[in-house]
N, C-alpha and C positions, 0 to 999 in steps of 0.2 A: 301835026304830032304836036303834041303839049310840049318843050325842057322845061316847065316849073317845075317837075317836080320828081326826079331827075338822080338826085343826092344822096349820098344816104354816110349818115354821121353814128357819132359813136355816147349812147347815152352813160357817164362814168357817175355811178351811188357809190360815194362811201358810205360805211358807218360810223355810228359817231361812238367815241369809247370815251375812258376817264383815263385822266392820265394819273401818276403817281399821287398829285396833289389837288387830284378832283376834280379837277376844272377838264367836261366834256368838248370836244374835239372832234374829228369830221378827220376820221384815217384813211388816205389818201391811198396807202402803199396795200391796204386790203379793198381795197373801191371794185367795185362788180360795174365788167365792161360789157353791155348792150348796144348788138349796131342792131341800125333803125332804117330803114330803102323807102325810100319814096319820098323824100321832104324837100324844101326850098328852101335853100340858105343863100343868099344876099347879104351884101353889105348895107348896112345900113344908105337911104337913102338923101337926097342932095337937103342940106348941109347934112357931107358927112360929120355922126357926132367922135370926134378924136380929142382928147386932151392931155398936154405934153407936161411935165413937170421934170424939172431940172434941176433942185434944190439939192438932192446926191447924188442923183443919180438918173441916167435919159433914161425915163419913162414915159411911152408912148402906148395910151386905149382906145382899141377901135371900138366901135356898133357895129354887128353882124344881126339879119335877121331872122329867126326861122319861125317855116307855116308849116303848115299838114294841111294834105289834101281836102277839099270838104268831105266829110262824114269821119274822120279818122279823130282818134282822140288819142294822142302820147303823154303815156304816164313822164311827165318829166313835174320835179319839182323845182323849187328856188334853189335848192341846197346843193343842184347837180352839176354837171359840168357835162360841155360836150368836146368830141372830139372830131376835129374837121379839115381836111386839107394839109393835116401837119399841125394844126394848133389846138392848144386846147382854151377853151372856149367857158365864162365865169356865165350863170343865168344874171342876168341885172333887174333884178327886180322880181315880180309879178308872174306867173305865167300866165297870158290871157286863155280862156276857153270861151270862144266865140260859142253862146246857143244857137242852133235850128228854130227855127219861128214852128215850123210845122209841124217836126219827130217830139219838141223839147229836150233831146240830147244834143251831145255835140256837134257846131255844125262843122269849125276847125280848128287849130290850137295855132300860137302864135306867141313870140317869146323872142324877145330882146337881151342879145347876149355880149360882151366883152372879149375882145383880147388885149392882155396885161401882158407890152412886149416889156 
């Protein structure tokens, strides 16, 4: 039995709103939350990508990898966030949708996430 795709995440998607100065920004208080079962969440491999900024306050940024099983195309955008194991993670860059050479569809999805403390 594989334990690779046993984690559950929550995809958090915030609508774009306009403030009184007509700036468009994400409204995280009005975000929708969608549970997603059967994914693989792992800390980024060695070397673990982590950075610290001690200029104004202690900040640590740690990378995580999200992967779906074969044949699963996850509805995930680079502007979404992920809730997992008590953490709020931001999508770091583009979401990778790997093509299936036989069907022409999506083989699986990978995304790099970052936790900012």
